[in-house]
DSSP file (Angstrom, degrees, kcal/mol; ACC not computed):
  #  RESIDUE AA STRUCTURE BP1 BP2  ACC     N-H-->O    O-->H-N    N-H-->O    O-->H-N    TCO  KAPPA ALPHA  PHI   PSI    X-CA   Y-CA   Z-CA
    1    1 A X              0   0    0      0, 0.0     2,-0.1     0, 0.0     0, 0.0   0.000 360.0 360.0 360.0 130.3  -19.6  -19.1  -28.2
    2    2 A X        -     0   0    0      1,-0.1     2,-0.2     0, 0.0     0, 0.0  -0.392 360.0-116.1 -72.9 147.2  -19.4  -20.2  -24.5
    3    3 A X        -     0   0    0     -2,-0.1     2,-0.6     1,-0.0    -1,-0.1  -0.503  21.9-127.4 -76.2 149.5  -20.9  -18.0  -21.8
    4    4 A X        -     0   0    0     -2,-0.2     2,-0.6     2,-0.0    -1,-0.0  -0.895  25.0-170.7 -99.4 120.7  -18.5  -16.6  -19.2
    5    5 A X        -     0   0    0     -2,-0.6     2,-0.5     2,-0.0    -2,-0.0  -0.948   4.3-175.0-116.5 114.6  -19.7  -17.3  -15.7
    6    6 A X        -     0   0    0     -2,-0.6     2,-1.3    83,-0.1     3,-0.1  -0.921  24.4-140.6-113.6 130.8  -17.8  -15.5  -13.0
    7    7 A X     >  -     0   0    0     -2,-0.5     4,-1.8     1,-0.2     3,-0.5  -0.745  20.6-174.4 -86.8  93.9  -18.4  -16.1   -9.3
    8    8 A X  H  > S+     0   0    0     -2,-1.3     4,-2.5     1,-0.3    -1,-0.2   0.846  81.1  58.2 -62.7 -34.4  -18.1  -12.5   -8.2
    9    9 A X  H  > S+     0   0    0      1,-0.2     4,-2.1     2,-0.2    -1,-0.3   0.885 104.9  50.9 -63.4 -36.5  -18.4  -13.5   -4.5
   10   10 A X  H  > S+     0   0    0     -3,-0.5     4,-2.3     2,-0.2    -2,-0.2   0.900 109.4  50.2 -66.3 -39.9  -15.3  -15.7   -5.0
   11   11 A X  H  X S+     0   0    0     -4,-1.8     4,-2.3     1,-0.2    -2,-0.2   0.905 110.2  50.7 -63.2 -40.6  -13.4  -12.8   -6.6
   12   12 A X  H  X S+     0   0    0     -4,-2.5     4,-2.5     2,-0.2    -2,-0.2   0.880 108.5  51.9 -64.0 -38.1  -14.4  -10.7   -3.6
   13   13 A X  H  X S+     0   0    0     -4,-2.1     4,-2.4     2,-0.2    -2,-0.2   0.904 109.8  49.1 -65.4 -39.8  -13.2  -13.4   -1.2
   14   14 A X  H  X S+     0   0    0     -4,-2.3     4,-2.6     2,-0.2    -2,-0.2   0.899 109.7  52.5 -64.5 -39.5   -9.9  -13.5   -3.0
   15   15 A X  H  X S+     0   0    0     -4,-2.3     4,-2.4     2,-0.2    -2,-0.2   0.945 110.9  46.6 -58.6 -49.0   -9.7   -9.7   -2.7
   16   16 A X  H  X S+     0   0    0     -4,-2.5     4,-2.1     1,-0.2    -2,-0.2   0.888 112.0  51.0 -62.5 -39.4  -10.3   -9.8    1.0
   17   17 A X  H  X S+     0   0    0     -4,-2.4     4,-2.2     2,-0.2    -1,-0.2   0.922 110.3  48.6 -64.8 -44.0   -7.7  -12.6    1.4
   18   18 A X  H  X S+     0   0    0     -4,-2.6     4,-2.0     1,-0.2    -2,-0.2   0.914 113.2  46.9 -62.8 -42.8   -5.1  -10.6   -0.5
   19   19 A X  H  X S+     0   0    0     -4,-2.4     4,-2.1     1,-0.2    -1,-0.2   0.844 109.8  55.0 -68.6 -31.9   -5.7   -7.5    1.5
   20   20 A X  H  X S+     0   0    0     -4,-2.1     4,-2.3    -5,-0.2    -2,-0.2   0.896 107.1  49.5 -65.6 -40.2   -5.6   -9.6    4.7
   21   21 A X  H  X S+     0   0    0     -4,-2.2     4,-2.5     2,-0.2    -2,-0.2   0.910 109.1  52.7 -63.9 -41.4   -2.2  -10.9    3.8
   22   22 A X  H  X S+     0   0    0     -4,-2.0     4,-1.8     1,-0.2    -2,-0.2   0.916 109.7  48.5 -60.1 -42.8   -1.1   -7.3    3.2
   23   23 A X  H  X S+     0   0    0     -4,-2.1     4,-1.9     1,-0.2    -1,-0.2   0.901 110.5  51.2 -64.3 -41.0   -2.3   -6.3    6.6
   24   24 A X  H  X S+     0   0    0     -4,-2.3     4,-2.1     1,-0.2    -2,-0.2   0.893 108.1  52.1 -63.4 -39.9   -0.5   -9.3    8.2
   25   25 A X  H  X S+     0   0    0     -4,-2.5     4,-1.6     1,-0.2    -1,-0.2   0.872 106.6  53.7 -65.2 -35.6    2.7   -8.3    6.5
   26   26 A X  H  X S+     0   0    0     -4,-1.8     4,-1.1     1,-0.2    -1,-0.2   0.917 108.1  50.3 -63.4 -42.2    2.4   -4.8    7.8
   27   27 A X  H  X S+     0   0    0     -4,-1.9     4,-0.9     1,-0.2     3,-0.3   0.886 109.4  51.1 -63.7 -38.4    2.1   -6.2   11.4
   28   28 A X  H  X S+     0   0    0     -4,-2.1     4,-2.2     1,-0.2    -1,-0.2   0.813  98.5  67.1 -68.5 -29.2    5.2   -8.4   10.9
   29   29 A X  H  X S+     0   0    0     -4,-1.6     4,-2.4     1,-0.2    -1,-0.2   0.899  97.5  52.3 -59.5 -40.2    7.2   -5.4    9.7
   30   30 A X  H  X S+     0   0    0     -4,-1.1     4,-2.1    -3,-0.3    -1,-0.2   0.849 108.2  52.0 -66.1 -31.9    7.0   -3.8   13.2
   31   31 A X  H  X S+     0   0    0     -4,-0.9     4,-2.1     2,-0.2    -1,-0.2   0.887 108.9  49.7 -69.5 -37.9    8.3   -7.1   14.7
   32   32 A X  H  X S+     0   0    0     -4,-2.2     4,-1.5     2,-0.2    -2,-0.2   0.913 109.3  52.6 -65.4 -41.1   11.2   -7.0   12.2
   33   33 A X  H  < S+     0   0    0     -4,-2.4     4,-0.5     1,-0.2     3,-0.3   0.927 110.8  46.2 -59.6 -45.2   11.9   -3.4   13.2
   34   34 A X  H >< S+     0   0    0     -4,-2.1     3,-0.8     1,-0.2    -1,-0.2   0.842 108.3  56.7 -68.5 -31.2   12.0   -4.3   16.9
   35   35 A X  H 3< S+     0   0    0     -4,-2.1    -1,-0.2     1,-0.2    -2,-0.2   0.800 104.7  53.9 -67.4 -27.0   14.2   -7.4   16.1
   36   36 A X  T 3< S+     0   0    0     -4,-1.5     2,-1.4    -3,-0.3    -1,-0.2   0.597  86.3  89.3 -82.0 -10.8   16.7   -5.0   14.5
   37   37 A X    <   +     0   0    0     -3,-0.8     2,-0.3    -4,-0.5    -1,-0.1  -0.682  59.5 156.3 -89.8  88.1   16.8   -2.8   17.6
   38   38 A X        -     0   0    0     -2,-1.4    -3,-0.0     1,-0.1    -2,-0.0  -0.833  44.8-100.8-115.3 151.9   19.7   -4.5   19.5
   39   39 A X    >   -     0   0    0     -2,-0.3     3,-1.8     1,-0.1     4,-0.2  -0.254  35.5-108.5 -67.8 158.7   22.0   -3.1   22.2
   40   40 A X  G >  S+     0   0    0      1,-0.3     3,-0.5     2,-0.1    -1,-0.1   0.837 116.9  48.8 -56.9 -36.9   25.5   -2.0   21.2
   41   41 A X  G >  S+     0   0    0      1,-0.2     3,-1.9     2,-0.1    -1,-0.3   0.263  75.1 110.9 -90.7  14.0   27.2   -4.9   23.0
   42   42 A X  G <  S+     0   0    0     -3,-1.8    -1,-0.2     1,-0.3    -2,-0.1   0.786  84.4  40.5 -60.5 -28.0   24.9   -7.6   21.5
   43   43 A X  G <  S-     0   0    0     -3,-0.5     3,-0.4     1,-0.4    -1,-0.3   0.074 118.5-108.7-108.7  23.4   27.8   -9.0   19.5
   44   44 A X    <   -     0   0    0     -3,-1.9    -1,-0.4     1,-0.2    -2,-0.0  -0.330  36.4 -74.7  84.8-166.8   30.4   -8.7   22.2
   45   45 A X        +     0   0    0     -3,-0.1     2,-0.5    -2,-0.1    -1,-0.2  -0.220  69.5 141.0-129.8  43.7   33.3   -6.3   22.4
   46   46 A X     >  -     0   0    0     -3,-0.4     4,-2.0     1,-0.1     5,-0.5  -0.754  61.4-104.0 -86.5 130.0   35.9   -7.6   19.9
   47   47 A X  T  4 S-     0   0    0     -2,-0.5     2,-2.7     1,-0.2    -1,-0.1  -0.275  94.4 -14.5 -55.3 134.3   37.6   -4.8   18.0
   48   48 A X  T  > S+     0   0    0      1,-0.2     4,-2.4     4,-0.0    -1,-0.2  -0.172 127.8  74.1  68.2 -44.6   36.2   -4.4   14.4
   49   49 A X  H  > S+     0   0    0     -2,-2.7     4,-2.8     2,-0.2     5,-0.2   0.928  94.5  49.0 -65.9 -46.1   34.5   -7.8   14.5
   50   50 A X  H  X S+     0   0    0     -4,-2.0     4,-2.3     1,-0.2    -1,-0.2   0.923 113.7  46.7 -60.2 -44.6   31.6   -6.7   16.8
   51   51 A X  H  > S+     0   0    0     -5,-0.5     4,-2.4     2,-0.2    -1,-0.2   0.897 112.0  51.1 -64.3 -40.0   31.0   -3.7   14.6
   52   52 A X  H  X S+     0   0    0     -4,-2.4     4,-2.6     2,-0.2    -2,-0.2   0.929 110.9  47.7 -63.9 -44.9   31.1   -5.8   11.5
   53   53 A X  H  X S+     0   0    0     -4,-2.8     4,-2.5     1,-0.2    -2,-0.2   0.910 111.7  50.5 -62.2 -42.2   28.6   -8.3   12.9
   54   54 A X  H  X S+     0   0    0     -4,-2.3     4,-2.4    -5,-0.2    -1,-0.2   0.909 111.4  48.4 -62.6 -42.2   26.3   -5.5   14.0
   55   55 A X  H  X S+     0   0    0     -4,-2.4     4,-2.2     2,-0.2    -2,-0.2   0.912 112.1  48.5 -64.0 -43.6   26.4   -3.9   10.5
   56   56 A X  H  X S+     0   0    0     -4,-2.6     4,-2.1     2,-0.2    -2,-0.2   0.896 111.5  50.0 -65.1 -39.8   25.7   -7.2    8.8
   57   57 A X  H  X S+     0   0    0     -4,-2.5     4,-2.4     1,-0.2    -1,-0.2   0.926 109.8  50.8 -63.4 -43.7   22.8   -7.9   11.1
   58   58 A X  H  X S+     0   0    0     -4,-2.4     4,-2.6     1,-0.2    -2,-0.2   0.885 108.2  53.2 -61.5 -38.7   21.4   -4.4   10.4
   59   59 A X  H  X S+     0   0    0     -4,-2.2     4,-2.7     2,-0.2    -1,-0.2   0.908 109.3  48.9 -61.8 -42.1   21.8   -5.1    6.6
   60   60 A X  H  X S+     0   0    0     -4,-2.1     4,-2.6     2,-0.2    -2,-0.2   0.911 111.9  48.1 -64.7 -42.7   19.7   -8.3    7.1
   61   61 A X  H  X S+     0   0    0     -4,-2.4     4,-2.3     2,-0.2    -2,-0.2   0.924 112.8  48.5 -63.7 -43.9   17.0   -6.6    9.1
   62   62 A X  H  X S+     0   0    0     -4,-2.6     4,-2.2     2,-0.2    -2,-0.2   0.918 112.1  49.1 -62.8 -43.7   16.9   -3.8    6.5
   63   63 A X  H  X S+     0   0    0     -4,-2.7     4,-2.2     1,-0.2    -2,-0.2   0.897 110.3  51.2 -62.5 -40.4   16.7   -6.3    3.7
   64   64 A X  H  X S+     0   0    0     -4,-2.6     4,-2.4     1,-0.2    -2,-0.2   0.898 109.1  50.5 -63.2 -40.8   13.9   -8.2    5.5
   65   65 A X  H  X S+     0   0    0     -4,-2.3     4,-2.4     1,-0.2    -2,-0.2   0.902 109.3  51.1 -64.4 -40.3   11.9   -5.0    5.9
   66   66 A X  H  X S+     0   0    0     -4,-2.2     4,-2.4     2,-0.2    -2,-0.2   0.903 110.2  49.8 -63.4 -40.8   12.3   -4.2    2.2
   67   67 A X  H  X S+     0   0    0     -4,-2.2     4,-2.8     2,-0.2    -2,-0.2   0.921 111.1  48.3 -64.4 -43.7   11.0   -7.7    1.3
   68   68 A X  H  X S+     0   0    0     -4,-2.4     4,-2.7     2,-0.2    -2,-0.2   0.899 111.7  49.9 -64.7 -39.2    8.0   -7.4    3.7
   69   69 A X  H  X S+     0   0    0     -4,-2.4     4,-2.8     2,-0.2    -1,-0.2   0.913 111.7  48.7 -63.9 -41.3    7.2   -3.9    2.2
   70   70 A X  H  X S+     0   0    0     -4,-2.4     4,-2.5     2,-0.2    -2,-0.2   0.919 112.4  48.2 -63.9 -43.1    7.4   -5.4   -1.3
   71   71 A X  H  X S+     0   0    0     -4,-2.8     4,-2.5     2,-0.2     5,-0.2   0.918 111.9  49.9 -62.2 -43.5    5.2   -8.3   -0.3
   72   72 A X  H  X S+     0   0    0     -4,-2.7     4,-2.4     1,-0.2    -2,-0.2   0.948 111.9  47.4 -58.7 -49.8    2.7   -5.9    1.3
   73   73 A X  H  X S+     0   0    0     -4,-2.8     4,-2.4     1,-0.2    -2,-0.2   0.891 111.4  51.4 -60.8 -40.6    2.6   -3.7   -1.8
   74   74 A X  H  X S+     0   0    0     -4,-2.5     4,-2.6     1,-0.2    -1,-0.2   0.931 111.7  45.8 -64.1 -45.5    2.2   -6.7   -4.1
   75   75 A X  H  X S+     0   0    0     -4,-2.5     4,-2.7     2,-0.2    -1,-0.2   0.856 111.1  53.2 -68.4 -33.1   -0.7   -8.1   -2.1
   76   76 A X  H  X S+     0   0    0     -4,-2.4     4,-2.6    -5,-0.2    -1,-0.2   0.924 110.7  47.4 -63.4 -43.6   -2.3   -4.6   -2.0
   77   77 A X  H  X S+     0   0    0     -4,-2.4     4,-2.6     2,-0.2    -2,-0.2   0.920 112.8  48.4 -63.3 -43.4   -2.0   -4.3   -5.8
   78   78 A X  H  X S+     0   0    0     -4,-2.6     4,-2.7     2,-0.2     5,-0.2   0.937 112.4  48.9 -62.0 -46.5   -3.5   -7.8   -6.2
   79   79 A X  H  X S+     0   0    0     -4,-2.7     4,-2.3     1,-0.2    -2,-0.2   0.910 112.5  48.2 -59.5 -43.1   -6.4   -7.0   -3.8
   80   80 A X  H  X S+     0   0    0     -4,-2.6     4,-2.4     2,-0.2    -1,-0.2   0.900 111.7  49.2 -64.1 -41.4   -7.0   -3.7   -5.6
   81   81 A X  H  X S+     0   0    0     -4,-2.6     4,-2.4     2,-0.2    -2,-0.2   0.905 111.2  49.3 -65.9 -40.7   -7.0   -5.4   -9.0
   82   82 A X  H  X S+     0   0    0     -4,-2.7     4,-2.6     2,-0.2    -2,-0.2   0.895 110.6  51.2 -65.3 -38.5   -9.4   -8.1   -7.8
   83   83 A X  H  X S+     0   0    0     -4,-2.3     4,-2.4    -5,-0.2    -2,-0.2   0.921 111.1  47.8 -62.9 -43.5  -11.7   -5.4   -6.4
   84   84 A X  H  X S+     0   0    0     -4,-2.4     4,-2.2     2,-0.2    -2,-0.2   0.883 111.3  51.1 -63.8 -38.7  -11.7   -3.6   -9.7
   85   85 A X  H  X S+     0   0    0     -4,-2.4     4,-2.4     2,-0.2    -2,-0.2   0.933 110.4  48.1 -63.9 -46.2  -12.4   -6.9  -11.6
   86   86 A X  H  X S+     0   0    0     -4,-2.6     4,-2.5     1,-0.2    -2,-0.2   0.912 111.8  50.4 -61.8 -42.2  -15.3   -7.7   -9.3
   87   87 A X  H  X S+     0   0    0     -4,-2.4     4,-2.8     2,-0.2    -1,-0.2   0.901 109.3  51.3 -62.5 -40.4  -16.7   -4.2   -9.8
   88   88 A X  H  X S+     0   0    0     -4,-2.2     4,-2.5     2,-0.2    -2,-0.2   0.917 111.2  47.1 -64.2 -42.9  -16.4   -4.4  -13.5
   89   89 A X  H  X S+     0   0    0     -4,-2.4     4,-2.5     2,-0.2    -2,-0.2   0.910 112.7  49.9 -64.0 -41.2  -18.3   -7.7  -13.6
   90   90 A X  H  X S+     0   0    0     -4,-2.5     4,-2.3     2,-0.2    -2,-0.2   0.924 112.2  47.0 -63.6 -43.8  -21.0   -6.3  -11.3
   91   91 A X  H  X S+     0   0    0     -4,-2.8     4,-2.8     2,-0.2    -2,-0.2   0.911 111.2  52.3 -62.8 -41.8  -21.4   -3.2  -13.5
   92   92 A X  H  X S+     0   0    0     -4,-2.5     4,-2.4     1,-0.2    -2,-0.2   0.924 109.9  48.0 -60.9 -45.0  -21.5   -5.4  -16.6
   93   93 A X  H  X S+     0   0    0     -4,-2.5     4,-2.5     1,-0.2    -1,-0.2   0.900 112.2  49.6 -62.6 -40.6  -24.2   -7.6  -15.1
   94   94 A X  H  X S+     0   0    0     -4,-2.3     4,-2.6     2,-0.2    -2,-0.2   0.905 110.8  49.9 -64.7 -41.1  -26.2   -4.4  -14.1
   95   95 A X  H  X S+     0   0    0     -4,-2.8     4,-2.3     2,-0.2    -2,-0.2   0.900 111.0  48.9 -64.2 -40.8  -25.8   -3.0  -17.6
   96   96 A X  H  X S+     0   0    0     -4,-2.4     4,-2.4     2,-0.2    -2,-0.2   0.931 112.1  48.5 -64.7 -44.9  -27.0   -6.3  -19.2
   97   97 A X  H  X S+     0   0    0     -4,-2.5     4,-2.3     1,-0.2    -2,-0.2   0.920 111.6  49.8 -59.9 -44.0  -30.0   -6.4  -16.8
   98   98 A X  H  X S+     0   0    0     -4,-2.6     4,-2.5     1,-0.2    -1,-0.2   0.886 109.7  52.1 -63.1 -38.3  -30.8   -2.8  -17.6
   99   99 A X  H  X S+     0   0    0     -4,-2.3     4,-2.6     2,-0.2    -2,-0.2   0.929 110.0  47.5 -64.3 -45.1  -30.6   -3.5  -21.4
  100  100 A X  H  X S+     0   0    0     -4,-2.4     4,-2.6     1,-0.2    -1,-0.2   0.890 112.2  50.3 -63.4 -38.6  -33.0   -6.4  -21.1
  101  101 A X  H  X S+     0   0    0     -4,-2.3     4,-2.4     2,-0.2    -2,-0.2   0.916 110.9  49.2 -64.8 -42.1  -35.4   -4.3  -19.0
  102  102 A X  H  X S+     0   0    0     -4,-2.5     4,-1.4     2,-0.2    -2,-0.2   0.908 113.0  46.7 -64.5 -41.7  -35.3   -1.5  -21.6
  103  103 A X  H  X S+     0   0    0     -4,-2.6     4,-0.7     1,-0.2    -1,-0.2   0.927 112.2  51.6 -64.7 -42.7  -35.9   -4.0  -24.4
  104  104 A X  H  < S+     0   0    0     -4,-2.6     3,-0.5     1,-0.2    -2,-0.2   0.864 110.3  47.1 -63.9 -37.4  -38.8   -5.5  -22.5
  105  105 A X  H  < S+     0   0    0     -4,-2.4    -1,-0.2     1,-0.2    -2,-0.2   0.748 110.3  53.9 -77.2 -22.4  -40.5   -2.2  -21.8
  106  106 A X  H  < S+     0   0    0     -4,-1.4     2,-0.3    -5,-0.2    -1,-0.2   0.564  90.5  91.1 -87.4  -7.7  -40.2   -1.2  -25.4
  107  107 A X  S  < S-     0   0    0     -4,-0.7     2,-0.1    -3,-0.5    -4,-0.0  -0.671  83.0-112.1 -90.7 140.9  -41.8   -4.2  -26.9
  108  108 A X              0   0    0     -2,-0.3    -1,-0.1     1,-0.1    -2,-0.1  -0.376 360.0 360.0 -69.1 149.7  -45.6   -4.3  -27.5
  109  109 A X              0   0    0     -2,-0.1    -1,-0.1     0, 0.0    -2,-0.0   0.425 360.0 360.0-102.2 360.0  -47.6   -6.6  -25.3
């Protein structure tokens, strides 16, 4: 049976990268919010058309914010899962080391 060799530091780097992307997406969300804050006359003063354009623009901004929030949440989940995976591997290695030490101390010399 082949041994499983996991580079826990690489898993930790992936965790940090995923959480970094989540943080970046949060920063972009505030920019999207400010992009959606436009003055009333931004689309001119045509009856009905200006209001329709403003509503459609607001829908796009809202949809963009939802996508960024979803992306943020996904990367947070990935980062959390990678952190949990790294912790599990670290605990497993510690348990194996402790087992070998216990066996070693119980054997006659």
